[in-house]
N, C-alpha and C positions, 0 to 999 in steps of 0.2 A: 442675404440669401433670398431668392425669389420664391415665396411660399404661396400656395393657393389651397383652398379648402373644399372639402366635400359639402354637398348641400345638406346632408343629414347630420344631426348631432351625434357625437360619439357616445356610445353606451359602454358599460363595463365589458359586455360581450364583444363589441367591436374592437375595443382597445386591446383586449386579450388576443384577438385574432391578429391584430397589427403587430404586437410585440412578440408573439410566437414567430411571426415571419422575420422579425429583426434577429431573433436568436438563431433561426435557421440560416439566415444570410451570414451571420458571424461565423458559424461553423463552416459554411461553404467557402467563405472568403479565406479561412485559415488554410484551406487546401491550395488555393491559388489566388492571392489578393488582387493582382493586376488583372487577371482574367475576369474575376468577379466584378471589379470596377468597370471593366469594358462592357460586360453584359448589362450592368445597371445603367451605364451611359446609353447604350443602344436601346434598351427598353424604355428609358426615360425620354429619349428622342422620339421613339414611336408614339409614346403617350402624348407628346407635344406635336404630333403630326399636323394638327389644325393650325399650328404656327409656322412650322418649317415646310410642310407639304400640304397646304389646304386643299389642293385639287387632286390629291392622290387618294382614290377610293380604297386602294389596297391597304395603305398604312393606317388610314382612318378607321377601317373596319377592324384591323388588328388592335388598334388602340381601344376601340369600344369593347372588344373581347377581353382585354387585359384590365379593364377598369374595376373588375370585381376582386382583383388581387391587391390588398392594401399596400404592401411594400412596393410593388411595381408602381402603383398609383403615386406613392410618396416619392419614388425615384425621379418622377417628372419634375419635382421641385428642386432637385440638386443642381448645382452649377454645371455639372458635367452632362446634364441631360440635353445634349444637342448632337447633331450628326458629326460635327467637327471633333468634339471631344471623344465621341465613340470611335471614330476612325483612328485618332491618335492613340487612345488607350489600347485599342486592338493591336496596333503596331508594337506598342511597348510590351504588351503581354506576349506577343510572338517572339520579340527579342529576348525576354526573360526566359521563355521556354528553351530557346536555342542556347542561351548561356548556361542553363541548368542541365542541358543534355550532354555536356562534356565535363569530364572530371576536372580538367585543368581550370576551365573557366568557373566551375562551381566552387572550387577551392578558393579562388580569388573573390567571387561574388558573395560568398557566405560571410565574409568579413567586412563587406562594404555595401554593395547594392541591395542585398537581401534585407538589411536593416531598414533601408528606405522603403522597400516594398512592404515590409511589415507595418511600418508607420502609416503608409498610404491606406492600407486596408482598414486600420483602426480608425483613421480620420473619417472614412466613408461610413463605417458603422456608427460612429459617434454622431455624425450629421443626421443620419436616419433616426437615431434614438431621440435626439433633442428637437427635431422638427416640430413635433406636437406641442412642445413646451414654449416654442417661440411664436406661436400664432397669436394674433390679436384682432380686434375689430377692424382696424384699418386694412389689414391684409385680407380679412374676410370680404370687405367691400371690393377690393381689387380682384378677388377670385371670381366674382360674379360676372366679370367682363370677358371671360374666356371659357371655351368649352372644355378642352382637355389639358391645356398647358398647365403643368405643375399641379395637378390635383393632389392635394395633401390629404392625409387620412383624418385630419383632426379638426373638429370644431368642439368647443367646450360644451359639456352637457347642460350646464346651467345658463341662465340668461345674463349673467354678469359678465364683465369684461375680462376676468381672469380665467386662466386654465383650471379645469376641475381638479380637485385635490388628488383623485385616484389616477389621473393621467400623470401627475408629477411623480407619484409613488411608482407606478409602472414604468414610466420613462427612465427615471434615475436608477431604479432597481434593475431594469433590463440592461441599461448601459453598463452597470458594474458587472453583472453576471456575464453579459456578452463579451465584455472586454477581457475578463479573466479567462473565459473559455477560449476566446479567439487567440490570446497569447499562448496559452498552454498547447492548444491544438496546432497552432502555427509552428511553435518550437518543435513539436513532435514530428511534423511533416518535414521541417527543415533539417532536423537531426537525421532522419532517414536518408535525405538527399546527401548530406555531408558524409554519412557512413558509406554510402554507395560510391562517393567520390574518392574516399580514402582506401577502400578495398581495391586491391590491384586486379580488377576484372574489367576487361575492355567492354564498353557498351552498356555497363550496368546503369549509368545515369540516364541513358537514352530510354532504356526499358522502364525505369522508374518514372520518367516524364510521361510516357505513354499511359501507364497505369494511373498516374495522377490526373491526366487529361480525361480519361474515361470516367473516373470517379467524380471529378468536378462537373463534367457534362451531365452525368446521371443525377447529381444532386440539384443542378439548376433545373433540369426538366421536371424532376419530382416536385421541386418547390413551386413551379408554375402550374402543374396539373393537379397535384394532390398536396396542398399546403400543410394540412394537419399530419399526414403521413410523413411529410418531410420533417416536420417538427419532432416527431417520435424518433425518426432515424437520426436526426441531429443530436438529440439527447443521448442516444446510444453511442454515437461517435464521440461526443463530449466526455462521456463517462470513460470510454476506452482511452481517450487522450489523457485524462486525469490519472488513470491507473498506470499508463505507460510512461508518463512524463519523467519521473525520476530515473527509471531504468534507461530510457533513451538518452537522457542528459548525462548519465554516468558513462555509457558507452561512447557517446559523441565526444565527451571531454577526453577520453582516451585516444580516439582517432585524431582529434584535432591536435592534441599535444604531441603525440608520437609521430604521426604521419604528415599532418598538414602544417603545423607551425614551423618545423624546420624548412619546409619548402618556401613558405612565405618569407621567412627570415633571409634565405638565400636570394630571393627575388627582389625584395624591397629594403632590406636592412643588413646587407652583407657586411658592411664595415662598422656596424653599430653593435656595441657590446650588449649581451643579454642581461636584463635586469636581474640582480642577484636575489631579490625578494620577489617571488612570483606574485603577480597582481591578484590572483584568486586565492592567495593564502588566507585561510579563515582567521578572523580577528582574534578568536579565542586562542589559537595556536601562537599568534604573534605576541599576545599578552603573556602566554605561558613561558615563552623564551624571549625575554626582553633584549638579550644580547645577541640575537640572531643575526648572522651575516649572510646566510643563504637559506632559501626554502625551495625544495624541488619536489614536484609531484611525481610519485612512482605509482605503478599500477600492479595490483596483486593478482596473481594467477593461482599460486599454490603456496601452502605453508603457513597460512594465517587463519586457521580454523574456519569459522562460519562467514567470513567476509565474502561477499559476492565477487565473482570474477570481474576484473577491471575496476575494482574499488580503488579509490585514491588513498594512498598511504603517503603522508607528508614526511619527507626527509628534511630535518632541520639541522643546520650546521651552526653551532654556537661555540665560539672560542676553540675551534678545531675539534670539537667533540660532536659526534653525530647522534641525533635523536630521531625517533620515529613516533608518529602520532596519527590517529585516525579521527577526523572531525565527526562529531555526533550532533544531529539536529536536536536543539532544545536541551542538550546535555553537555557536560564537560567533555573535552577531547579524551579519547582513549589512548593512553600512553603505552607504547610497546617497547619492551626491553630488548634492544638490539643484541646485547651480549647473550641473552638467553636464547634468542632465535639462532644466532650464529654458532653458539656452543653445541647445539644439537644438530647443526649442519656444518660440520668441520671442513668439508671439502668445497665450501661455497667460494665462488669467485665472480667478479664482474667481467662478463664476456662482451666483447666488442663485435657488434654486427653492423652491417652497412646502414641499416635504418634506425637502429636503436641500441641501447645498452641493456644488459640483462644480468641481474644478480640471481644466480641459480646454483644448483648442485648437480653433479652427474646423475644422481638417482631421480632427479626431477621432483623431489619433495619440497624444494623451495624454489620459487620463481617469481621475480619482480622485474617489470620492464620499466626502463627509464629512457626518456626522449634524448635523441642526439643533440637537441638544442642545448643540453647541459654539458657540452664537451669541455668547457672551461673548469667545471667543478667535479668532473667524474673522478679525477685523481684524489680529490679531497674526500669524496664519498668512499672510494675503495680503501684509502688509508685509514679513514675514520672507522670503518667497519673492520679493519684489520684483515682484508682479503686481497688476493692478487688481482691484477687487471690483465685479462687474457684476450688475445685475438681469436675469434671463433667464427668461422664461415659456414658452420653447419646450421641446420634448422633449429630454431629456438625451442626451449623446453615448453614454452607456452603454446607451441603449434603455429606461431605466426610465421609466414613465409619470409625468408631473408633473401634480399636481392644483392 
């Protein structure tokens, strides 16, 4: 990595300003990683204007005005800080926005391309966080030969050849915190896009992309003009992401399992049998029923007390007997007596809808939704519960629209 240094030694105050910028960049990247990388590449290329456009008074004047922003200064040392990478990443960001603007392409990309996008954003944040720790005297000598190209934020505060201890603490600490926050916030934003793709409303993903673009652009501008205000806003967004993470993951798992997974199976694995043991079956539940032959996630709407709507209820088939359990974080799974539930709901039946199955009662006091991906085991589930399997073309008890 081509790193260059500022002329002034880094103090504790300067390092704090730099790493608050890294944190803000991580939160901004979680909204749109490819667009953030494109912006960093463009800003880095402008910072390196003395190399790529030495005769351009316009770009050199912009570079001079951006020198006071530590993270932008550091971006000039990234491998992507050149006009060619900036143009390429901008095209990639535009393609990603187009892919995410349509429900069909979002359904496919969330299982493939989005994972690469998430990784790319994290790599950029990691590079910016570790740059101060990789500086040395040899690089410092190289720095003095150029005006703007790759101005890094960091020179050790002491006169020794090693990086100051507080830079290591701040650098590693910021990387850990920024990585966690980035992953949590990215998953929240991605979950919203996935839910929009699964909900049968035309143009919802396009509206979501417009809102994302406005938020992302606002965060970029705020980071450039008012860095510390950007840090405060980023902290608030990070806190919101942490609070919403589990809720959005629960809702997203429902939509992925019930609406998206059957579509992906028809498109890419039509002739392949569905795995009898769901890959996300909690380990505690597998150990609880060692003779398990099938595990199926069902989603609670009514009839199970205080369980939140769309909570996962694991249906376990063991030796033709059906069990129900709810996984609890840091606690043993909560076992649910199926006989007790069904004895108080004697008119229960498994109803067949076009998009899902539903174990419910006519009075709507019991309602569980099961994905159509489990077509091969739905008869086992119905017979294990001792309830009939009915064809029902009406709206489900959960209020979900049936097509």
